[in-house]
MARTIVO-662153 format. One record per residue (C-alpha): x, y, z; residue number from 1. Coordinates in pm, whole numbers, plus 50000, padded with zeros to 5 digits. Layout:
[r [X,Y,Z],NUM]
...
END
This chain:
[r [88765,91477,79804],1]
[r [88764,91824,79712],2]
[r [88715,92116,79956],3]
[r [88389,92166,79881],4]
[r [88277,91837,79899],5]
[r [88442,91816,80241],6]
[r [88193,92089,80358],7]
[r [87904,91892,80219],8]
[r [87996,91577,80366],9]
[r [88058,91732,80730],10]
[r [87715,91856,80696],11]
[r [87557,91520,80593],12]
[r [87752,91350,80875],13]
[r [87679,91537,81145],14]
[r [87315,91560,81100],15]
[r [87109,91389,81381],16]
[r [86849,91157,81299],17]
[r [86592,90947,81463],18]
[r [86788,90655,81481],19]
[r [87127,90822,81529],20]
[r [87259,91132,81687],21]
[r [87597,91292,81511],22]
[r [87916,91188,81666],23]
[r [87992,91252,82031],24]
[r [88162,91111,82329],25]
[r [87833,91026,82475],26]
[r [87915,91120,82817],27]
[r [88113,91451,82985],28]
[r [88426,91412,83099],29]
[r [88423,91656,83383],30]
[r [88773,91583,83451],31]
[r [88877,91750,83160],32]
[r [88595,92036,83094],33]
[r [88758,92295,82917],34]
[r [88855,92624,83137],35]
[r [88583,92886,82975],36]
[r [88828,93159,82992],37]
[r [89128,93233,82786],38]
[r [89456,93443,82933],39]
[r [89795,93502,82805],40]
[r [90034,93400,83049],41]
[r [90342,93637,83061],42]
[r [90184,93947,83007],43]
[r [90056,94204,83220],44]
[r [89694,94250,83169],45]
[r [89537,94616,83133],46]
[r [89249,94650,83386],47]
[r [88914,94820,83239],48]
[r [88672,95023,83454],49]
[r [88371,94901,83539],50]
[r [88231,95218,83692],51]
[r [88064,95357,83371],52]
[r [87704,95447,83357],53]
[r [87495,95263,83133],54]
[r [87369,95466,82821],55]
[r [87030,95578,82895],56]
[r [86920,95464,82549],57]
[r [86556,95349,82525],58]
[r [86460,94966,82361],59]
[r [86425,95148,82013],60]
[r [86771,95253,82033],61]
[r [86911,94935,81993],62]
[r [86842,94882,81618],63]
[r [86808,95270,81511],64]
[r [87140,95411,81477],65]
[r [87011,95781,81436],66]
[r [86925,95784,81774],67]
[r [87246,95792,81955],68]
[r [87514,95987,82031],69]
[r [87864,95946,81926],70]
[r [88119,95892,82207],71]
[r [88478,95940,82167],72]
[r [88708,95615,82167],73]
[r [88813,95663,82541],74]
[r [88946,95368,82799],75]
[r [88608,95442,82958],76]
[r [88394,95386,82665],77]
[r [88593,95117,82517],78]
[r [88556,94953,82837],79]
[r [88172,94977,82809],80]
[r [88166,94857,82480],81]
[r [88316,94510,82559],82]
[r [88133,94487,82880],83]
[r [87798,94545,82699],84]
[r [87895,94284,82428],85]
[r [88154,94027,82572],86]
[r [88120,94068,82929],87]
[r [87993,93880,83213],88]
[r [87629,93951,83286],89]
[r [87608,93710,83604],90]
[r [87730,93431,83829],91]
[r [87517,93119,83863],92]
[r [87573,92874,84178],93]
[r [87414,92544,84238],94]
[r [87552,92325,84558],95]
[r [87917,92312,84459],96]
[r [87860,92421,84123],97]
[r [87941,92787,83999],98]
[r [87979,92917,83661],99]
[r [87938,93259,83459],100]
[r [87700,93396,83215],101]
[r [87813,93627,82968],102]
[r [87644,93892,82763],103]
[r [87675,93724,82448],104]
[r [87488,93361,82409],105]
[r [87677,93025,82352],106]
[r [87587,92671,82304],107]
[r [87607,92493,82629],108]
[r [87738,92819,82786],109]
[r [88075,92690,82660],110]
[r [88179,93003,82492],111]
[r [88428,92913,82191],112]
[r [88481,93272,82113],113]
[r [88736,93491,82171],114]
[r [88785,93861,82080],115]
[r [89105,94075,81986],116]
[r [89146,94454,81942],117]
[r [89403,94644,81740],118]
[r [89452,94968,81825],119]
[r [89626,95270,81589],120]
[r [89874,95504,81729],121]
[r [89709,95783,81886],122]
[r [89471,95576,82031],123]
[r [89299,95527,82357],124]
[r [89563,95293,82411],125]
[r [89908,95248,82328],126]
[r [89893,95141,81942],127]
[r [89921,94730,81915],128]
[r [89728,94410,81944],129]
[r [89513,94288,82270],130]
[r [89306,94000,82363],131]
[r [89025,94061,82557],132]
[r [88996,93873,82915],133]
[r [88611,93892,83010],134]
[r [88709,93750,83345],135]
[r [88909,94020,83466],136]
[r [88730,94227,83229],137]
[r [89069,94336,83085],138]
[r [89300,94356,82804],139]
[r [89619,94143,82781],140]
[r [89850,94332,82539],141]
[r [90027,94099,82309],142]
[r [90223,94317,82103],143]
[r [90279,94701,82071],144]
[r [90395,94904,81782],145]
[r [90345,95214,81567],146]
[r [90086,95198,81282],147]
[r [89796,95437,81191],148]
[r [89450,95408,81023],149]
[r [89125,95598,81044],150]
[r [88952,95684,81344],151]
[r [88826,95397,81580],152]
[r [88986,95047,81605],153]
[r [89004,94679,81496],154]
[r [88806,94409,81635],155]
[r [88842,94023,81540],156]
[r [88683,93719,81653],157]
[r [88816,93370,81670],158]
[r [88746,93035,81779],159]
[r [88831,92733,82012],160]
[r [88657,92440,81892],161]
[r [88765,92204,82154],162]
[r [88546,92397,82378],163]
[r [88234,92280,82238],164]
[r [88369,91939,82092],165]
[r [88419,91867,82488],166]
[r [88069,91799,82507],167]
[r [87905,91808,82131],168]
[r [88184,91605,81960],169]
[r [88166,91668,81548],170]
[r [87886,91881,81559],171]
[r [88066,92161,81763],172]
[r [88165,92331,81449],173]
[r [87827,92416,81391],174]
[r [87804,92547,81736],175]
[r [88101,92750,81709],176]
[r [88010,92936,81408],177]
[r [87651,93017,81582],178]
[r [87838,93156,81866],179]
[r [88039,93371,81591],180]
[r [87689,93511,81516],181]
[r [87593,93581,81849],182]
[r [87859,93789,81940],183]
[r [87879,93973,81606],184]
[r [87523,94086,81717],185]
[r [87599,94159,82072],186]
[r [87912,94369,81941],187]
[r [87676,94571,81697],188]
[r [87430,94657,81952],189]
[r [87660,94785,82242],190]
[r [87858,94967,81948],191]
[r [87522,95109,81832],192]
[r [87453,95262,82164],193]
[r [87794,95424,82194],194]
[r [87693,95580,81865],195]
[r [87953,95370,81698],196]
[r [87942,95070,81421],197]
[r [88093,94780,81326],198]
[r [88142,94722,80943],199]
[r [88262,94366,80836],200]
[r [88591,94347,80661],201]
[r [88470,94086,80411],202]
[r [88771,94082,80186],203]
[r [89076,93998,80412],204]
[r [89158,93632,80420],205]
[r [89183,93415,80735],206]
[r [89558,93380,80690],207]
[r [89604,93767,80702],208]
[r [89375,93779,80998],209]
[r [89570,93532,81200],210]
[r [89883,93737,81102],211]
[r [89796,94034,81269],212]
[r [89662,93827,81580],213]
[r [90010,93653,81610],214]
[r [89882,93332,81574],215]
[r [90167,93213,81334],216]
[r [90395,93262,81618],217]
[r [90206,93133,81901],218]
[r [90241,92787,82071],219]
[r [89886,92607,82086],220]
[r [89832,92333,82342],221]
[r [89749,92071,82184],222]
[r [89408,92042,82087],223]
[r [89326,92369,82162],224]
[r [89434,92595,81891],225]
[r [89256,92912,81785],226]
[r [89105,92968,81465],227]
[r [89057,93351,81299],228]
[r [88699,93420,81212],229]
[r [88651,93737,81103],230]
[r [88795,94105,81125],231]
[r [88586,94428,81125],232]
[r [88662,94779,81181],233]
[r [88500,94995,81489],234]
[r [88405,95360,81359],235]
[r [88194,95654,81470],236]
[r [87820,95590,81314],237]
[r [87847,95955,81177],238]
[r [88140,95918,80951],239]
[r [88068,96012,80557],240]
[r [88270,95697,80458],241]
[r [88329,95382,80607],242]
[r [88676,95369,80690],243]
[r [88879,95129,80465],244]
[r [88975,94781,80616],245]
[r [89350,94691,80644],246]
[r [89557,94701,80336],247]
[r [89859,94479,80249],248]
[r [90106,94718,80428],249]
[r [89881,94723,80737],250]
[r [89884,94373,80774],251]
[r [90249,94328,80703],252]
[r [90342,94612,81004],253]
[r [90095,94427,81225],254]
[r [90234,94067,81146],255]
[r [90547,94168,81166],256]
[r [90553,94278,81540],257]
[r [90651,94091,81809],258]
[r [90412,93897,82012],259]
[r [90396,93825,82394],260]
[r [90247,93607,82572],261]
[r [90156,93192,82588],262]
[r [89793,93072,82582],263]
[r [89683,92919,82929],264]
[r [89590,92531,82898],265]
[r [89220,92490,82896],266]
[r [89226,92112,82958],267]
[r [89454,91848,83097],268]
[r [89391,91600,82791],269]
[r [89138,91592,82490],270]
[r [88945,91376,82275],271]
[r [89018,91440,81887],272]
[r [88726,91466,81605],273]
[r [88946,91494,81289],274]
[r [88637,91575,81111],275]
[r [88636,91932,81268],276]
[r [89007,92070,81165],277]
[r [88971,91899,80822],278]
[r [88608,92099,80772],279]
[r [88768,92440,80930],280]
[r [89086,92418,80691],281]
[r [88827,92354,80408],282]
[r [88621,92645,80513],283]
[r [88935,92863,80515],284]
[r [88862,93227,80348],285]
[r [89068,93344,80100],286]
[r [89146,93698,80020],287]
[r [88812,93772,79800],288]
[r [88662,94099,79652],289]
[r [88403,94215,79881],290]
[r [88128,94460,79814],291]
[r [87931,94616,80108],292]
[r [87542,94449,80063],293]
[r [87293,94715,80012],294]
[r [86997,94656,80195],295]
[r [86621,94797,80232],296]
[r [86576,95134,80396],297]
[r [86203,95088,80502],298]
[r [86093,95159,80827],299]
[r [85986,94870,81074],300]
[r [85629,94776,80980],301]
[r [85516,94692,81344],302]
[r [85672,94890,81653],303]
[r [85532,94748,81976],304]
[r [85763,94898,82212],305]
[r [85889,94796,82546],306]
[r [85939,95003,82893],307]
[r [86300,94809,82934],308]
[r [86616,95036,82845],309]
[r [86836,94895,82587],310]
[r [87151,94813,82827],311]
[r [86891,94662,83085],312]
[r [86764,94452,82785],313]
[r [87123,94332,82712],314]
[r [87235,94298,83077],315]
[r [86930,94070,83195],316]
[r [86936,93831,82884],317]
[r [86901,93474,82968],318]
[r [86836,93129,82821],319]
[r [86534,93005,82859],320]
[r [86553,92672,83045],321]
[r [86213,92570,83106],322]
[r [85888,92704,82952],323]
[r [85572,92717,83125],324]
[r [85300,92609,82863],325]
[r [85038,92863,82926],326]
[r [85218,93209,82849],327]
[r [85090,93406,82543],328]
[r [85205,93715,82346],329]
[r [84999,93927,82151],330]
[r [84998,93933,81726],331]
[r [85175,94242,81785],332]
[r [85445,94177,81967],333]
[r [85527,93875,81778],334]
[r [85525,94037,81429],335]
[r [85740,94325,81585],336]
[r [85990,94035,81708],337]
[r [85996,93907,81341],338]
[r [86024,94237,81200],339]
[r [86344,94310,81393],340]
[r [86493,94019,81208],341]
[r [86492,94136,80848],342]
[r [86813,94336,80763],343]
[r [86776,94748,80704],344]
[r [87032,94994,80592],345]
[r [87110,95216,80922],346]
[r [87018,94954,81145],347]
[r [87198,94738,81398],348]
[r [87275,94487,81375],349]
[r [87261,94334,81002],350]
[r [87399,94640,80834],351]
[r [87748,94499,80953],352]
[r [87723,94407,80584],353]
[r [87779,94011,80616],354]
[r [87628,93959,80263],355]
[r [87323,93851,80094],356]
[r [87043,93771,80314],357]
[r [86994,93355,80318],358]
[r [86809,93263,80584],359]
[r [86440,93212,80658],360]
[r [86224,93159,80966],361]
[r [86018,92820,80919],362]
[r [85773,92873,81254],363]
[r [85575,92625,81457],364]
[r [85298,92926,81626],365]
[r [85151,92754,81947],366]
[r [85046,93094,82161],367]
[r [85024,93395,81980],368]
[r [84688,93588,82078],369]
[r [84447,93624,81760],370]
[r [84677,93441,81499],371]
[r [84591,93063,81408],372]
[r [84827,92810,81558],373]
[r [85000,92612,81264],374]
[r [85305,92645,81026],375]
[r [85418,92989,80916],376]
[r [85733,93073,80684],377]
[r [85875,93424,80735],378]
[r [86086,93522,80435],379]
[r [86382,93730,80509],380]
[r [86482,93797,80133],381]
[r [86187,93835,79878],382]
[r [86423,93715,79601],383]
[r [86365,93328,79792],384]
[r [85988,93358,79785],385]
[r [85914,93190,79466],386]
[r [86202,92974,79507],387]
[r [86076,92824,79816],388]
[r [85731,92793,79721],389]
[r [85864,92549,79446],390]
[r [86045,92360,79683],391]
[r [85799,92321,79956],392]
[r [85485,92077,79958],393]
[r [85220,92152,79692],394]
[r [84934,92165,79937],395]
[r [85078,92452,80148],396]
[r [84797,92771,80191],397]
[r [85079,93033,80151],398]
[r [84834,93257,80293],399]
[r [84964,93627,80412],400]
[r [84909,93713,80752],401]
[r [84937,94105,80689],402]
[r [84973,94315,80385],403]
[r [85323,94367,80269],404]
[r [85452,94166,80571],405]
[r [85671,93830,80450],406]
[r [85472,93584,80691],407]
[r [85280,93311,80542],408]
[r [85074,93056,80688],409]
[r [85156,92733,80557],410]
[r [84896,92529,80754],411]
[r [84673,92568,81031],412]
[r [84655,92337,81319],413]
[r [84833,92224,81673],414]
[r [85184,92145,81602],415]
[r [85317,92149,81930],416]
[r [85401,91754,81923],417]
[r [85579,91792,81598],418]
[r [85777,92085,81694],419]
[r [85887,91889,82012],420]
[r [85995,91570,81816],421]
[r [86225,91739,81551],422]
[r [86346,91909,81826],423]
[r [86543,91591,81968],424]
[r [86219,91562,82187],425]
[r [86286,91920,82385],426]
[r [85940,92026,82563],427]
[r [86074,92408,82512],428]
[r [85985,92356,82155],429]
[r [85610,92292,82230],430]
[r [85548,92439,82535],431]
[r [85650,92789,82427],432]
[r [85494,93085,82245],433]
[r [85655,92990,81922],434]
[r [85978,92775,81796],435]
[r [86146,92787,81476],436]
[r [86384,92629,81214],437]
[r [86642,92870,81035],438]
[r [86613,92722,80689],439]
[r [86899,92848,80477],440]
[r [86993,92896,80112],441]
[r [87253,92631,80107],442]
[r [87401,92446,79819],443]
[r [87423,92773,79575],444]
[r [87569,92976,79881],445]
[r [87832,92710,79992],446]
[r [87923,92579,79600],447]
[r [88228,92782,79471],448]
[r [88310,92935,79797],449]
[r [88313,92698,80091],450]
[r [88377,92963,80356],451]
[r [88057,93106,80331],452]
[r [87939,92768,80477],453]
[r [88070,92929,80819],454]
[r [87913,93242,80747],455]
[r [87585,93100,80687],456]
[r [87609,93010,81046],457]
[r [87699,93328,81144],458]
[r [87364,93495,80987],459]
[r [87172,93251,81231],460]
[r [87369,93338,81528],461]
[r [87279,93676,81457],462]
[r [86907,93618,81419],463]
[r [86893,93444,81750],464]
[r [87073,93742,81933],465]
[r [86805,93970,81812],466]
[r [86534,93701,81917],467]
[r [86693,93689,82275],468]
[r [86709,94053,82303],469]
[r [86334,94071,82170],470]
[r [86207,93812,82411],471]
[r [86322,94008,82688],472]
[r [86210,94321,82579],473]
[r [85877,94193,82569],474]
[r [85830,93990,82900],475]
[r [85930,93628,82796],476]
[r [86265,93441,82741],477]
[r [86445,93253,82426],478]
[r [86685,92994,82383],479]
[r [86854,92852,82090],480]
[r [86847,92502,82010],481]
[r [87107,92295,81836],482]
[r [86974,91984,81894],483]
[r [86739,91883,81620],484]
[r [86665,91635,81360],485]
[r [86766,91795,81007],486]
[r [86601,91579,80765],487]
[r [86272,91530,80942],488]
[r [86270,91905,80943],489]
[r [86322,91929,80591],490]
[r [86072,91659,80520],491]
[r [85794,91858,80716],492]
[r [85863,92149,80463],493]
[r [85910,91892,80136],494]
[r [86246,91993,80097],495]
[r [86435,91722,79880],496]
[r [86791,91778,79860],497]
[r [87033,92042,79973],498]
[r [86896,92348,79803],499]
[r [86799,92480,80146],500]
[r [86926,92350,80483],501]
[r [86774,92375,80858],502]
[r [87045,92559,81048],503]
[r [86971,92636,81379],504]
[r [86650,92592,81576],505]
[r [86496,92860,81864],506]
[r [86212,92890,82085],507]
[r [86031,93176,82286],508]
[r [85835,93110,82566],509]
[r [85704,93190,82934],510]
[r [86009,93105,83174],511]
[r [86018,92872,83456],512]
[r [86320,92968,83698],513]
[r [86491,92695,83885],514]
[r [86444,92840,84259],515]
[r [86758,92643,84331],516]
[r [87017,92824,84144],517]
[r [87134,93134,84316],518]
[r [87268,93443,84132],519]
[r [87523,93667,84215],520]
[r [87693,94014,84086],521]
[r [87928,93926,83753],522]
[r [88233,94105,83883],523]
[r [88184,94033,84254],524]
[r [88545,93884,84208],525]
[r [88695,94158,84016],526]
[r [88875,94352,84340],527]
[r [89007,94005,84481],528]
END
């Protein structure tokens, strides 16, 4: 089986069906639940301050780069960047159980995503490679050296698939990559509030990223290996030119450093899921020619505001646990939410530059004022409109909801039960304001470039983070739905092959709070 076929095989084998779920343990082995925080033993963490005030930026400043003043790359501002993107947001307690929530969402709150910073000489910290530890809100120095690159720093994401596989089995590779997308968008928003920008280093190979993070020199516990996902540069948003990503010489200089620290053990024992490392190997990215995508420059179509400050929206984000089944939102708010998922030049988070827009939103609209309930399709890339029309059922209406806005009504009616059924029977899909499936251009994207399989999930995760924050901004709440019946969703649309595939589900609604849960401050343990 060639590597491309390995990817298609993985995707088909990990589909949920009404009569068969994707392979998992079928129970939760609590004795071996992975430790949610990675740390490196044998190095001294550099504790970061938690005293910085949040930016006074308004809701619109989350997105529009021109509105935020550029701050210097000081330790205090880097601390705030990490706190607002990947830091802790709260602790929850129920009976004898206690767990942390973070700014970046995660499937099952299991957090397979880790992050690393590479600082140049004469930067905010001694030049070197650091791991971010959100529990301590500290950076752990793994290697120090002397090297230079333009203003700012490099930022890397990695995945520990075991954290997700412990609960979700073979489907965990999908969820780990969703979470990378969540983290990209979370970091993009936080950077924007500081007047900084994230830019994707899309040409570098995974092997070179791993080398710069010292992974070939790191001894991993069996089953707990970290996989490099991506590298990006963080630089002032008003820079006239995008700083270059690492060249071969910088890769060599950093990779040849002496790396310290041993990764902590996450579980006493593990269950192997061979399909996951096979797919990770098949989707390893080589060095490629990368061209920064050019996105449209049009302003937002809809600007329904929010009374909340941008940082407040980030900090209060929570996953929807249950819907009240009655909350409604206005049509203006609904269209504003969708509008924010369109990529635009100079607008966070999609100007990160991941690549061509491949994901569209298949919507189950339940409770939007002045909008007929039914099935809708939101087209995020106009080039795919006619392709989707040809691929979908011939009796769909394709009625434009607003002139010039790419939202189309496909079918009118009450689809609350259908939304619930295809989301593994989860009531939140039918009892909310709306739910959706993210339908991505699949076969043509992955063919010839298997590493793009991971990037499709990153794109959907970025969309998810936008919807999380949009829900908070407008008085409702959202959550991702990783469990859905893949092919029945395709059947609803009339999709007959893998030209398009549903990769992620999402729902938005009025939250029902669990009063049994107690909440405490995110860093109440900091001094201890």
